[in-house]
C-alpha positions as CSV (number, residue, x, y, z in Angstrom):
1,M,0.0,0.0,0.0
2,D,1.1,3.6,-0.7
3,V,1.8,5.7,2.3
4,K,1.8,9.4,3.0
5,P,4.9,11.5,3.9
6,T,7.8,10.2,5.9
7,E,6.8,11.9,9.1
8,E,3.7,9.6,9.3
9,K,6.0,6.6,8.9
10,Q,7.8,7.6,12.1
11,A,4.7,7.8,14.3
12,R,5.6,7.2,17.9
13,G,8.4,4.7,17.3
14,I,6.5,2.3,15.1
15,Q,8.9,-0.2,13.7
16,H,8.7,-1.3,10.0
17,A,6.7,1.7,9.1
18,A,6.6,0.8,5.5
19,R,4.3,-2.2,6.4
20,Y,2.3,-0.3,9.1
21,P,-0.4,0.8,6.6
22,L,-1.3,-2.8,6.2
23,I,-1.7,-3.1,10.0
24,V,-3.8,0.1,9.9
25,I,-6.1,-1.4,7.3
26,G,-6.7,-4.4,9.6
27,I,-7.3,-2.2,12.6
28,A,-9.8,0.0,10.6
29,M,-11.5,-3.2,9.5
30,L,-11.8,-4.4,13.1
31,S,-13.1,-1.0,14.2
32,H,-15.7,-0.7,11.5
33,G,-16.8,-4.3,12.0
34,G,-16.7,-4.3,15.8
35,F,-19.0,-1.3,16.1
36,A,-21.3,-2.7,13.4
37,L,-22.0,-5.8,15.5
38,S,-24.3,-3.6,17.6
39,G,-26.3,-2.7,14.4
40,Q,-26.6,-4.9,11.3
41,G,-24.6,-7.6,13.1
42,F,-27.3,-7.8,15.7
43,T,-30.0,-9.0,13.3
44,P,-29.5,-12.8,13.9
45,F,-31.0,-12.2,17.4
46,Y,-34.3,-11.0,16.0
47,P,-36.1,-14.3,15.4
48,F,-35.4,-15.3,19.0
49,I,-36.3,-11.9,20.4
50,Q,-39.5,-11.9,18.3
51,D,-40.6,-15.2,19.7
52,D,-39.5,-14.4,23.3
53,F,-41.4,-11.1,23.5
54,D,-44.1,-11.9,20.9
55,L,-43.2,-8.9,18.7
56,S,-44.7,-7.8,15.4
57,R,-42.5,-7.1,12.4
58,T,-43.1,-3.4,13.0
59,E,-41.8,-3.7,16.6
60,I,-38.7,-5.4,15.4
61,G,-38.2,-2.5,13.1
62,F,-38.4,-0.2,16.1
63,I,-35.4,-2.0,17.7
64,T,-33.3,-1.2,14.6
65,A,-34.7,2.3,14.6
66,A,-33.7,2.8,18.3
67,I,-30.1,1.7,17.5
68,F,-29.7,4.0,14.5
69,G,-31.8,6.8,15.9
70,A,-29.5,7.1,18.8
71,A,-26.5,6.9,16.4
72,S,-27.8,9.8,14.4
73,V,-27.7,12.0,17.5
74,T,-24.1,11.2,18.3
75,S,-22.5,10.8,14.8
76,S,-21.4,14.3,14.2
77,G,-20.0,14.8,17.7
78,F,-18.0,11.6,17.5
79,G,-16.7,12.6,14.1
80,W,-15.4,15.9,15.4
81,T,-13.9,14.2,18.5
82,I,-11.9,11.8,16.3
83,D,-10.6,14.7,14.2
84,R,-9.6,16.5,17.5
85,F,-8.2,13.7,19.6
86,G,-7.3,11.0,17.2
87,V,-8.5,7.5,16.4
88,R,-6.7,5.3,19.0
89,L,-8.3,6.4,22.3
90,V,-11.7,7.3,20.9
91,A,-12.2,4.1,18.9
92,G,-10.5,1.7,21.3
93,G,-12.2,3.1,24.5
94,T,-15.6,3.5,23.0
95,L,-15.5,0.0,21.5
96,I,-14.8,-1.5,24.9
97,L,-17.8,0.4,26.3
98,S,-19.9,-0.8,23.5
99,G,-19.2,-4.4,24.2
100,L,-20.2,-3.9,27.8
101,V,-23.5,-2.4,26.8
102,V,-24.2,-5.2,24.4
103,S,-23.6,-7.7,27.3
104,T,-26.4,-6.0,29.4
105,L,-28.9,-7.5,27.0
106,Y,-28.6,-10.5,29.3
107,F,-30.8,-8.6,31.7
108,A,-33.4,-7.4,29.2
109,N,-36.9,-8.7,30.4
110,S,-39.2,-6.3,28.5
111,F,-39.6,-4.7,25.1
112,F,-39.1,-1.3,26.6
113,L,-35.8,-2.3,28.2
114,L,-34.7,-3.8,24.8
115,L,-35.3,-0.4,23.2
116,V,-33.3,1.4,25.9
117,I,-30.4,-0.9,25.5
118,A,-30.6,-0.7,21.8
119,A,-30.5,3.1,22.0
120,A,-27.4,2.8,24.3
121,M,-25.7,0.5,21.8
122,G,-26.6,2.8,18.9
123,S,-25.3,5.9,20.7
124,L,-21.7,4.4,20.7
125,R,-21.9,2.8,17.2
126,P,-21.0,5.9,15.1
127,V,-17.4,5.9,16.1
128,G,-16.4,3.0,13.9
129,H,-17.1,4.5,10.5
130,P,-15.2,7.9,10.8
131,A,-12.4,6.3,12.9
132,G,-11.7,3.7,10.3
133,T,-12.0,6.2,7.5
134,K,-9.6,8.7,9.1
135,A,-7.1,5.9,9.8
136,I,-7.1,5.0,6.1
137,M,-6.9,8.6,4.9
138,D,-4.0,9.2,7.3
139,W,-1.9,6.2,6.4
140,V,-2.8,5.1,2.8
141,G,-2.0,7.0,-0.4
142,S,-4.7,8.0,-2.9
143,A,-3.7,5.5,-5.5
144,R,-4.7,2.6,-3.3
145,R,-7.3,4.3,-1.1
146,G,-10.4,2.9,-2.7
147,T,-9.1,-0.7,-2.2
148,A,-8.0,0.0,1.3
149,M,-11.3,1.6,2.2
150,S,-13.1,-1.4,0.7
151,V,-11.2,-3.8,2.9
152,K,-12.0,-1.6,5.9
153,Q,-15.7,-1.6,5.0
154,A,-15.5,-5.4,4.7
155,G,-15.2,-5.5,8.5
156,N,-19.0,-5.1,8.8
157,P,-20.0,-8.1,6.6
158,V,-17.1,-10.3,7.8
159,L,-18.1,-10.0,11.4
160,G,-21.8,-9.9,10.4
161,A,-21.4,-13.2,8.6
162,L,-19.6,-14.8,11.6
163,A,-22.4,-13.5,13.8
164,A,-25.1,-14.9,11.4
165,V,-23.4,-18.3,11.6
166,A,-22.6,-18.4,15.3
167,V,-25.5,-16.7,17.0
168,P,-28.4,-19.0,16.0
169,P,-26.8,-22.3,17.2
170,L,-25.5,-20.6,20.3
171,A,-28.9,-19.0,21.0
172,V,-30.7,-22.4,20.5
173,A,-28.3,-24.2,22.8
174,Y,-27.9,-21.6,25.6
175,G,-30.4,-18.9,25.0
176,W,-30.1,-15.6,23.1
177,Q,-29.1,-13.7,26.3
178,V,-26.0,-15.8,26.7
179,A,-25.2,-15.3,23.0
180,A,-25.5,-11.6,23.6
181,V,-22.9,-11.8,26.4
182,A,-20.6,-13.7,24.1
183,L,-21.0,-11.0,21.4
184,G,-20.3,-8.3,23.9
185,G,-17.1,-10.0,25.1
186,F,-15.8,-10.3,21.5
187,I,-16.4,-6.5,21.0
188,V,-14.5,-5.7,24.2
189,V,-11.5,-7.7,23.0
190,A,-11.6,-5.8,19.7
191,G,-11.5,-2.5,21.5
192,I,-8.4,-3.6,23.5
193,T,-6.7,-4.7,20.3
194,I,-7.1,-1.2,18.8
195,L,-5.7,0.4,22.0
196,V,-2.7,-1.9,21.8
197,L,-1.9,-1.8,18.1
198,Y,-2.9,1.6,16.7
199,R,-1.0,4.8,16.7
200,D,-2.2,8.1,15.4
201,P,0.3,9.9,13.0
202,P,2.2,12.9,14.6
203,R,0.0,15.5,12.9
204,A,-3.0,14.3,14.9
205,E,-1.1,15.8,17.9
206,T,0.6,18.8,16.4
207,H,-2.6,20.3,14.8
208,K,-4.9,20.0,17.8
209,K,-4.6,23.7,18.8
210,A,-5.4,24.8,15.2
211,H,-8.4,22.5,14.9
212,P,-11.7,24.4,14.4
213,S,-14.5,24.2,16.9
214,F,-17.3,21.7,16.4
215,F,-19.8,24.4,15.2
216,T,-17.3,26.0,12.9
217,G,-16.4,22.6,11.4
218,M,-20.1,21.7,11.0
219,G,-20.8,25.0,9.3
220,R,-18.1,24.3,6.7
221,V,-19.4,20.8,6.0
222,I,-23.0,21.8,5.7
223,R,-22.2,24.7,3.3
224,N,-20.3,22.3,1.0
225,R,-22.6,21.7,-2.0
226,D,-21.0,18.5,-3.1
227,I,-21.1,17.0,0.4
228,S,-24.8,17.8,0.7
229,L,-25.5,16.2,-2.7
230,A,-23.5,13.1,-1.7
231,V,-25.4,12.9,1.6
232,A,-28.7,13.2,-0.1
233,F,-27.8,10.4,-2.5
234,G,-26.9,8.1,0.4
235,F,-30.0,8.9,2.5
236,P,-32.4,6.4,0.9
237,L,-29.7,3.9,0.0
238,I,-28.5,3.4,3.6
239,G,-32.1,3.0,4.8
240,A,-32.6,0.4,2.1
241,Q,-29.4,-1.3,3.1
242,V,-30.3,-1.7,6.8
243,A,-33.9,-2.7,6.0
244,T,-32.6,-5.4,3.8
245,V,-30.2,-6.8,6.4
246,T,-32.8,-6.4,9.2
247,Y,-35.6,-8.3,7.4
248,F,-33.9,-10.7,5.1
249,I,-33.7,-13.6,7.7
250,L,-37.3,-12.9,8.8
251,F,-38.5,-12.7,5.2
252,L,-37.0,-16.1,4.5
253,N,-38.5,-17.6,7.6
254,D,-41.9,-16.0,7.5
255,E,-42.6,-15.7,3.8
256,L,-40.7,-18.6,2.2
257,G,-41.0,-21.1,5.1
258,I,-37.2,-21.5,5.5
259,S,-36.0,-22.6,8.9
260,V,-34.2,-20.1,11.1
261,I,-30.9,-22.1,10.9
262,V,-31.0,-22.2,7.1
263,A,-32.1,-18.5,6.9
264,G,-29.2,-17.6,9.1
265,A,-26.9,-19.4,6.7
266,M,-28.4,-17.4,3.8
267,L,-27.7,-14.2,5.7
268,A,-24.2,-15.4,6.1
269,V,-24.0,-16.0,2.3
270,L,-25.3,-12.4,1.8
271,Q,-22.5,-11.1,4.2
272,V,-19.8,-13.1,2.4
273,S,-20.9,-11.7,-0.9
274,N,-20.9,-8.3,0.8
275,V,-17.3,-8.8,1.8
276,V,-16.2,-9.8,-1.7
277,M,-17.9,-6.9,-3.4
278,R,-17.0,-4.3,-0.8
279,I,-13.4,-5.1,-1.8
280,G,-14.4,-5.6,-5.4
281,W,-16.0,-2.2,-5.8
282,G,-12.9,-0.6,-4.2
283,V,-10.6,-2.3,-6.6
284,I,-12.9,-1.5,-9.6
285,T,-12.9,2.2,-8.7
286,D,-9.1,2.3,-8.3
287,V,-8.1,0.2,-11.2
288,I,-10.9,0.2,-13.8
289,G,-12.5,3.5,-12.8
290,K,-9.1,5.3,-12.4
291,G,-10.4,7.0,-9.2
292,R,-13.8,8.0,-10.7
293,R,-16.2,7.2,-7.8
294,K,-19.4,8.5,-9.3
295,R,-19.6,6.2,-12.2
296,V,-18.9,3.1,-10.1
297,L,-21.6,4.2,-7.6
298,M,-24.2,4.5,-10.3
299,V,-23.4,1.0,-11.5
300,A,-23.6,-0.4,-8.0
301,V,-26.9,1.2,-7.2
302,G,-28.4,0.1,-10.5
303,G,-27.5,-3.4,-9.5
304,T,-29.1,-2.9,-6.2
305,A,-32.4,-2.0,-7.8
306,L,-32.3,-5.2,-9.9
307,S,-31.4,-7.4,-6.9
308,L,-34.3,-6.0,-4.8
309,L,-36.6,-6.8,-7.7
310,W,-35.3,-10.4,-7.8
311,V,-36.1,-10.7,-4.1
312,A,-39.5,-9.1,-4.4
313,F,-40.7,-11.7,-6.8
314,L,-39.2,-14.8,-5.2
315,P,-42.2,-17.3,-5.0
316,E,-43.2,-19.2,-1.9
317,G,-41.4,-22.5,-1.8
318,A,-38.7,-21.1,-4.1
319,P,-35.9,-23.6,-4.6
320,L,-32.8,-23.1,-2.5
321,W,-30.6,-22.1,-5.5
322,M,-32.9,-19.1,-6.2
323,V,-32.6,-18.0,-2.6
324,V,-28.8,-18.4,-2.6
325,L,-28.6,-16.3,-5.8
326,A,-30.8,-13.6,-4.2
327,A,-28.5,-13.6,-1.1
328,I,-25.4,-13.3,-3.3
329,A,-27.0,-10.5,-5.4
330,L,-28.0,-8.5,-2.3
331,G,-24.6,-8.8,-0.8
332,A,-22.9,-7.7,-4.0
333,T,-25.0,-4.6,-4.4
334,A,-27.5,-3.5,-1.8
335,T,-25.0,-3.7,1.1
336,S,-21.6,-3.1,-0.6
337,W,-22.0,0.2,-2.4
338,V,-21.1,2.2,0.8
339,T,-17.4,1.6,0.3
340,V,-17.1,3.8,-2.7
341,H,-19.5,6.4,-1.2
342,T,-17.2,6.7,1.8
343,V,-14.2,7.4,-0.4
344,L,-16.1,10.0,-2.4
345,L,-17.2,11.8,0.8
346,S,-13.6,11.7,2.1
347,E,-12.1,13.1,-1.1
348,I,-14.6,16.0,-1.4
349,S,-14.2,17.0,2.2
350,E,-11.8,19.8,3.4
351,P,-8.4,18.8,4.8
352,G,-8.6,18.0,8.5
353,Q,-12.4,17.5,8.4
354,I,-12.7,13.9,7.3
355,G,-14.1,12.7,10.7
356,I,-16.7,15.4,11.0
357,T,-17.7,15.0,7.3
358,I,-18.3,11.3,7.7
359,G,-20.0,12.0,11.1
360,Y,-22.3,14.5,9.5
361,A,-23.1,12.2,6.6
362,S,-23.8,9.4,9.1
363,T,-26.1,11.7,11.1
364,V,-28.3,12.4,8.0
365,S,-28.2,9.0,6.5
366,R,-29.1,7.4,9.8
367,T,-32.3,9.4,9.8
368,G,-33.2,7.2,6.8
369,I,-32.2,4.2,8.9
370,V,-34.6,5.2,11.6
371,V,-37.5,5.6,9.1
372,A,-36.8,2.6,6.8
373,P,-37.0,-0.5,9.0
374,P,-40.3,0.4,10.8
375,L,-41.8,1.5,7.5
376,F,-40.6,-1.6,5.8
377,G,-42.1,-3.7,8.6
378,F,-45.3,-1.7,8.5
379,L,-45.6,-2.4,4.7
380,A,-44.9,-6.1,5.3
381,D,-47.5,-6.3,8.1
382,T,-50.3,-4.4,6.3
383,A,-49.6,-5.2,2.6
384,S,-46.9,-7.7,1.8
385,Y,-43.2,-8.2,1.7
386,R,-43.3,-7.7,-2.1
387,V,-44.7,-4.2,-1.6
388,A,-42.0,-3.4,1.0
389,W,-39.2,-4.6,-1.3
390,L,-40.6,-2.6,-4.2
391,A,-40.8,0.5,-2.0
392,L,-37.1,0.2,-1.4
393,V,-36.5,0.1,-5.2
394,G,-38.4,3.3,-5.7
395,A,-36.4,5.0,-2.9
396,I,-33.0,4.2,-4.2
397,L,-33.9,5.3,-7.8
398,V,-34.8,8.7,-6.4
399,G,-31.3,8.8,-4.7
400,L,-29.6,8.4,-8.1
401,L,-30.8,11.8,-9.1
402,F,-28.6,13.6,-6.6
403,I,-25.3,12.0,-7.6
404,L,-25.5,13.3,-11.1
405,A,-25.0,16.9,-9.9
406,I,-21.8,16.2,-7.8
407,H,-18.6,17.7,-8.9
408,E,-15.9,15.1,-8.5
409,P,-12.4,16.5,-8.1
410,P,-9.7,15.3,-10.5
411,A,-7.5,12.5,-9.2
412,E,-4.4,14.7,-9.0
413,E,-6.2,17.1,-6.6
414,R,-7.1,14.4,-4.0
């Protein structure tokens, strides 16, 4: 991987600095995936929670809404905090705290308490995305940034796939509460790993005094036309992404009659496909697209619309091969486009404001996450899953209109 100037190679006595960017990519992947386990990675618990508390699909949607609604409140603040104080302490410490909060699900004995804990989980979740993004932007050169960012983004589906495979059998054997404690323990270990291995580059320290205030930085980001357009583009897409991951396992179980264990395996297939194409889209935008992020995003989102149409018209009793293909298609499109979107946002942001830009974008996009899962669940309850899937298709096609107006800077200016 390419690295930035020599001073960054000498960060706090790190040995073998030429190889350190590879370690940073692994840390960024762990950060992004570790925090995501309290969001999309939590969905394998839903069938057990639904049975235990006798919840409707709409109420399941409110759990996801609580997670991402709380995240929308804290996203911008955490983004600024990462710009101001660096990645290591903020990401490592907050991830440990997140794991402890997830473990408190062991004591959840009511739907209300579930919502409270979900909101607490969500309030800490926003650290992972800007922290991993800033680490990549600080340590990896522009020629390989799309690929590096895609590996970082793969942390979400990699750990999500592991959770989809591990949680159902563990929950069946010992109860979903014990499985939640195990998940929380894993997140704590991930946070400790970041504290031990990661070091911020020197400029994260030397520029602290010159760093703008939170409100000044937010003002600059909000007034940036291209950032606003990119955020508007991502708003319906991120909602569709989370609704897809939230309801896919329930859709297979409720609508197609597939067992929870097999449905969990299909969610794992989706997440594996997600991993492959998060990396794939990054490589495509670096190598084939020559750094042109807009064109690749448009192709990925067009594929998302087609994949959702495939799922919408899966018949009851569909053969397993059709379900597998649907899972692969959703993973390759609906849940993997965000890699290139993150790179685009980072490259159109002002120097020193990557964290707050990503945080602001997450704040706005998570509003879509708050709305999408309950609305999807409501449509599935009152109409049908097919209507809910088609509604997602319509939403993401609207999002495509915004990306056309974005001015993408030439590669030499990034």
